C-alpha positions as MATLAB code, in Angstrom:
seq = 'MDLLILLLLLAAAAGSFRLLRARRRRAMQRAEIFDDLLTLDLSGNAFEPHSLDALPERAAAWLRNALASGQPVSRTADIRYAGHLRAAPADDWLPYRARERVAAGRGFIWEGRVAALGPLFVAGAECFRGNSYESRFELQGLLTVTRETGEDHLRSARARFLLEHVWLPGCLLPELGAAWTATSEDQLAVVPAGWDVPLGLEIGPGGVLRSASVLRFRPETGRMVNFGMAVEREEVFDGHRLPSRISGGWGFGTDDYVEIFRSSVESVRFF';
ca = [
      75.079   21.931   37.958;
      74.365   18.549   39.594;
      72.326   20.335   42.262;
      70.329   22.189   39.593;
      69.534   18.955   37.766;
      68.488   17.342   41.033;
      66.180   20.250   41.829;
      64.638   20.092   38.357;
      64.059   16.353   38.727;
      62.481   16.833   42.137;
      60.216   19.568   40.746;
      59.196   17.343   37.837;
      58.479   14.457   40.213;
      56.399   16.712   42.451;
      54.439   17.983   39.452;
      53.801   14.449   38.228;
      52.644   13.421   41.690;
      50.160   16.298   41.812;
      48.810   15.400   38.368;
      48.402   11.749   39.331;
      46.713   12.678   42.581;
      44.315   14.995   40.706;
      43.537   12.203   38.210;
      42.731    9.785   41.051;
      40.513   12.394   42.691;
      38.566   12.968   39.457;
      38.192    9.207   38.965;
      36.759    8.900   42.478;
      34.371   11.793   41.847;
      33.122   10.170   38.644;
      32.613    6.856   40.434;
      30.526    8.690   43.024;
      28.434   10.273   40.251;
      27.804    6.855   38.683;
      26.615    5.600   42.078;
      24.502    8.697   42.703;
      22.700    8.372   39.367;
      21.648    4.776   39.988;
      17.860    4.888   40.288;
      16.261    1.572   41.167;
      12.601    1.157   40.259;
      10.848    0.172   43.457;
       7.346    1.025   42.254;
       6.542   -2.438   40.943;
       5.430   -0.940   37.600;
       5.471   -3.453   34.756;
       4.797   -3.071   31.048;
       1.335   -4.129   29.902;
       0.813   -3.933   26.111;
      -2.878   -3.032   26.448;
      -1.821    0.294   27.998;
      -0.753    1.418   24.510;
      -4.136    1.047   22.835;
      -4.777    4.807   22.706;
      -1.367    5.716   21.259;
      -0.606    6.435   17.592;
      -0.149    3.122   15.793;
       3.611    3.319   15.266;
       4.323    4.629   18.757;
       2.535    1.595   20.167;
       4.344   -0.714   17.735;
       7.769    0.652   18.748;
       7.077    0.299   22.475;
       5.770   -3.246   21.986;
       9.004   -4.034   20.134;
      11.206   -2.399   22.745;
       9.563   -3.921   25.821;
       8.322   -7.368   26.789;
       4.946   -7.913   28.426;
       5.233   -7.951   32.213;
       8.750   -6.534   32.111;
       9.638   -4.195   35.017;
       9.955   -0.549   34.030;
      13.628    0.406   34.362;
      14.686    3.970   35.181;
      18.447    3.548   34.780;
      20.494    2.154   31.898;
      24.224    1.535   31.533;
      25.418    1.600   27.917;
      28.834    0.679   26.544;
      29.884    2.029   23.153;
      32.735    1.735   20.676;
      33.153    3.688   17.485;
      34.576    6.869   16.019;
      34.245   10.580   16.816;
      35.227   13.860   15.204;
      34.700   17.506   16.137;
      34.295   18.958   12.626;
      33.934   17.739    9.003;
      37.594   18.474    8.245;
      38.855   16.473   11.245;
      39.975   12.864   11.178;
      37.718   10.202   12.655;
      39.203    8.999   15.949;
      38.381    5.650   17.566;
      36.843    5.721   21.009;
      35.368    3.531   23.731;
      32.944    4.759   26.372;
      30.443    3.881   29.033;
      27.381    5.895   29.992;
      24.792    5.831   32.737;
      21.413    7.448   32.018;
      18.927    7.879   34.860;
      15.422    9.201   34.215;
      14.726   12.338   36.178;
      18.338   12.525   37.336;
      20.823   12.981   34.497;
      23.658   11.194   32.724;
      27.402   10.669   32.836;
      29.402    9.697   29.738;
      32.973    8.574   30.360;
      35.266    7.729   27.467;
      38.723    7.388   26.000;
      39.551    8.674   22.512;
      42.693    7.734   20.581;
      44.719   10.790   19.572;
      48.102   10.218   17.909;
      50.055    6.993   18.156;
      50.055    5.913   21.808;
      48.508    9.211   22.950;
      44.888    9.372   24.050;
      42.385   11.825   25.483;
      40.188   10.633   28.338;
      37.466   12.282   30.352;
      33.771   12.613   31.026;
      30.635   14.646   30.470;
      28.261   14.894   33.397;
      24.774   16.412   33.583;
      22.819   16.334   36.845;
      19.871   18.580   37.601;
      21.182   22.114   37.254;
      24.859   21.368   36.747;
      27.023   20.285   33.824;
      30.727   19.789   33.338;
      32.803   18.264   30.565;
      36.512   17.698   31.083;
      38.987   15.764   28.931;
      42.706   15.304   29.547;
      45.655   14.175   27.453;
      46.823   10.829   28.847;
      44.276   11.451   31.590;
      46.584   14.099   33.102;
      46.775   17.412   31.237;
      43.435   19.149   30.665;
      42.806   19.895   26.985;
      39.118   20.865   27.158;
      36.805   21.892   29.974;
      33.258   23.100   29.440;
      30.764   24.374   31.999;
      28.371   27.283   32.393;
      24.788   28.090   31.438;
      25.143   27.613   27.653;
      26.621   24.130   28.010;
      24.066   23.258   30.695;
      21.282   24.246   28.315;
      22.786   22.089   25.567;
      23.274   19.107   27.902;
      19.658   19.230   29.032;
      18.490   18.655   25.446;
      20.994   15.841   25.016;
      19.583   14.233   28.162;
      16.160   14.237   26.514;
      17.622   12.395   23.508;
      19.135    9.799   25.854;
      15.595    8.684   26.771;
      15.800    6.440   23.702;
      17.687    4.053   26.012;
      14.826    4.059   28.555;
      11.699    3.193   26.538;
       9.828    2.187   29.686;
       9.921    5.825   30.793;
       8.017    6.792   27.634;
       4.894    4.825   28.550;
       1.660    6.851   28.761;
       0.815    5.539   32.237;
       4.059    7.129   33.459;
       3.012   10.533   32.142;
       4.545   10.529   28.643;
       2.413   12.394   26.068;
       2.550   11.189   22.444;
       1.483   12.927   19.231;
       1.891   12.008   15.556;
       2.726   14.691   12.988;
       2.627   12.124   10.156;
       2.439    8.368    9.851;
       6.109    7.851   10.743;
       7.014   11.131   12.495;
       6.104   11.202   16.173;
       6.844   13.339   19.197;
       6.853   12.314   22.842;
       7.121   14.556   25.890;
       8.268   12.482   28.894;
       6.904   13.204   32.356;
       8.558   16.288   33.822;
       9.490   17.760   30.424;
       7.851   20.482   28.341;
       9.739   19.918   25.069;
       9.412   16.945   22.708;
      11.706   14.147   21.661;
      11.183   13.505   17.951;
      11.129    9.905   16.713;
      10.876    8.463   13.223;
       9.288    5.033   13.432;
       8.918    2.804   10.409;
       6.495   -0.042    9.637;
       6.493   -2.741   12.278;
       7.657   -0.328   14.963;
      11.262   -0.114   13.753;
      12.994    2.972   15.166;
      14.735    4.851   12.359;
      15.907    8.016   14.081;
      15.614   10.257   17.126;
      16.223   13.996   17.394;
      15.853   17.044   19.615;
      16.143   20.783   19.190;
      19.382   21.575   21.018;
      21.297   24.754   21.823;
      24.751   24.763   20.200;
      27.124   26.890   22.313;
      29.610   27.418   19.456;
      27.013   29.195   17.341;
      24.582   30.471   19.958;
      21.669   28.966   18.010;
      19.121   26.201   18.431;
      19.996   23.352   16.056;
      18.418   19.993   15.360;
      20.611   17.290   16.900;
      19.924   13.631   16.395;
      20.920   10.128   15.468;
      20.082    7.630   12.765;
      19.426    4.075   13.896;
      21.099    1.669   11.501;
      20.482   -1.569   13.385;
      18.633   -2.859   16.452;
      19.349   -5.750   18.819;
      17.970   -7.124   22.072;
      19.890   -6.038   25.183;
      18.817   -7.209   28.629;
      15.295   -7.925   27.387;
      14.871   -4.605   25.489;
      15.039   -4.104   21.710;
      17.235   -1.034   21.255;
      19.547    0.646   18.742;
      22.823   -1.238   18.313;
      24.450    0.830   15.575;
      23.938    4.589   15.376;
      25.372    7.707   13.769;
      24.512   11.339   14.261;
      25.400   14.933   14.870;
      24.403   18.591   14.499;
      21.922   19.769   11.874;
      20.390   16.303   11.753;
      17.862   15.977    8.948;
      18.887   19.267    7.302;
      21.249   20.399    4.540;
      23.648   21.591    7.259;
      24.063   18.146    8.803;
      27.497   17.521   10.365;
      28.013   13.906   11.405;
      30.195   13.726   14.530;
      29.765   10.177   15.808;
      29.464    6.628   14.507;
      28.906    4.122   17.252;
      28.208    0.474   17.928;
      26.475   -0.426   21.158;
      28.268   -3.292   22.865;
      25.953   -3.774   25.823;
      23.048   -2.231   27.731;
      22.193   -3.146   31.309;
      19.070   -2.016   33.143;
      18.340   -1.375   36.811;
];
C-alpha cells in the first residue's frame, strides 16, 4: 500500500511538473508575440491639423481631439484594462484585468485574468496575427477550459482587429490612406489603409466619440452581427484623447444587444 501511495504521489508530481512547464512555455510564447507585434514608426510622419480640411466635419473634430498638432503618428498601442466580463445575459459578471497590444497592419494580443469562484481564476490570451488566430484560457493558468482556433474564429478576430483601431487614431488619417464617409451628421465610416470594410463611428458635437462598431462574424451562430462599444468617458493617455470607460457586446445598436464587457482603461502607451 505504501508503495502504491508513493507511485501515485510521484505520478501527481510528474503531472504537475508537466503542467507548470507547459504554462511557462505558453508565457514565453506570448511574450514573443508581444515583442513581434511592436511596430515602431520610423517614417517621421506627424499629425498636421490642416490635413483634415477635406474630411466630414465631425471626423475632423474627433481626430483633432484625439491627436495633438505635430504629434508623431503611432502604429502600436499598449492598453491596460480592468472591469467585468460575462459570456451570456444569464451569467454573472466576473471581474477581470488585462493588457493588450494592438499593432496596425500586424494584429493584436489580449492577455487577461478573470476571477472565477473564490480564489479560482481563469487566465489566458487571444492572439490574432495575419492569417492566424488562437484563444486559450486555463483554470489557475494550468488546465485548459477553452481553446478556439480555425477559420470561423479567424474571421471573427479580423473584424475585432478593425474595431481595435479606435486605439490608434493616427492610423485613421487621410494622408495614411484612410477613407472617410458620413452617412449622417454623427454617423461616420472609415476604411483604414489595407482594409475593404468600414469601421463605424458615432461622433457627437465637438468631436466627442460616442461609439464604435463593426460587422463581425459570430461563430456560435454562424451569422454576421453588429459588434461594438459605447464610449462613456474619455481621458488623455500619452498625449492622445481616447475612451477611458467603455461597454459593449454583440448585437450592438439593435434590439438583440447582449452586453458582454464593461471596462475602464487604466493606461495607454504608444510606440
